[in-house]
N, C-alpha and C positions, 0 to 999 in steps of 0.2 A: 150156431153160427157165431162168426166173429163179432157181430154187432151185440149178440145176446151176452157173450162173455164180457165184452167192453162194458156192458151196462152194469155188470157185477163188481167192476174194479173200483169205480169212483164211488165216493160217499154219497148216500141217499138219505134224505131227511123228508118225512111226510110224503113218501112216493114220489119225490122230485129230487133234483140235484140240490145239494147243500150249497149255501152261499157263506161267505166269510162273515159278512155283516150280520146276518141273521142267525146263523148256526154255529159260527166259529171254526168251521172246516169247509174247505172247497177243493174239488178236484177238477182238472181240465184234461181232457184227451187231446193229445197234440197229434198223434199218428197211430194207425193200426194197420197191420199188414199179415198176410199169410205168407210165410216163408219156409220152404221144405216141410209143408204139412204142419208147421207150428204157428200159433197166433202170437205176434209180437205187439206189444203196446208200448207207447212212449207217452208219459203223462206227468203232471205235476200234482202235488198235494200241498196244500196251504192250511195251516192251523194257526189261529189267533196266538200271537205272543211267540211264535216259533218261526225260524227261517223256512222258506218254501223249500220243498224237496222236489228233485226231478228223478223219476223212475223209469226203467225200462225192464219189462217183464216178458218172459217166454212162457206160454202154456203149451204143453205137449201131452198127448195121450199115447201111452204105451198099449199096444194091442196084442191080443193073443187069439189066434183063431178067428180074426175078424171082429173080435169084440174088445171093448175097453178093459184094460187090466189095471192100469194106474194112470193118475193124473199127475204130472210132474210140473212144477213151476220153478222158474229161476228169476230172481230180480236183483238188478244191480241199481244203486242209487247214489246220488250225491246232492249236495245243497245246490239250489238253482244258481246261486252266486258263482259256483265253480263249475258250472255245466259246460262252459264253452272250452275249458281246458280238458275236461274229462269225458266228453261226449264220445270221442272216438273209441276210448277205453271201455266205456259202457256198452257201446255197439259190439265191439269185438268180444267181449265176455259173452254177450247174448248170442252172437253169431257163432261162437265156438261150441254152443250147446249140441250135444248129440248123443243118442243112446249107444252104448257099447256093449 
C-alpha cells in the first residue's frame, strides 16, 4: 500500500521516526498520492550540519503478465531554501515519468 511504501522512505531509528535532536537526521512526509498507478511522495530530509533537502519521488511497478517485473524509482530534489523557485520543475519532472 502507499502507506507501507511511505514508511520505508523516511529514516527510522530504533523502530521509530528519527529526530534531528536525538539522531542527527529527520524526515517529514509532506504529501503522498497515487497518480496513474504510481506512488508519489513529497518529503524533506534534514541532517545535522547540512541544509534540509526537499525531495519528490515516484515509485512505479513495471508488470508483465499481471506480475511485478521491475521496481522503478525517480527522485528529484533541491535544497529546501530553493524549493519555492524549484517546486514546479520538480513536479513536472516527476509528472513526466512514464514507461515507453
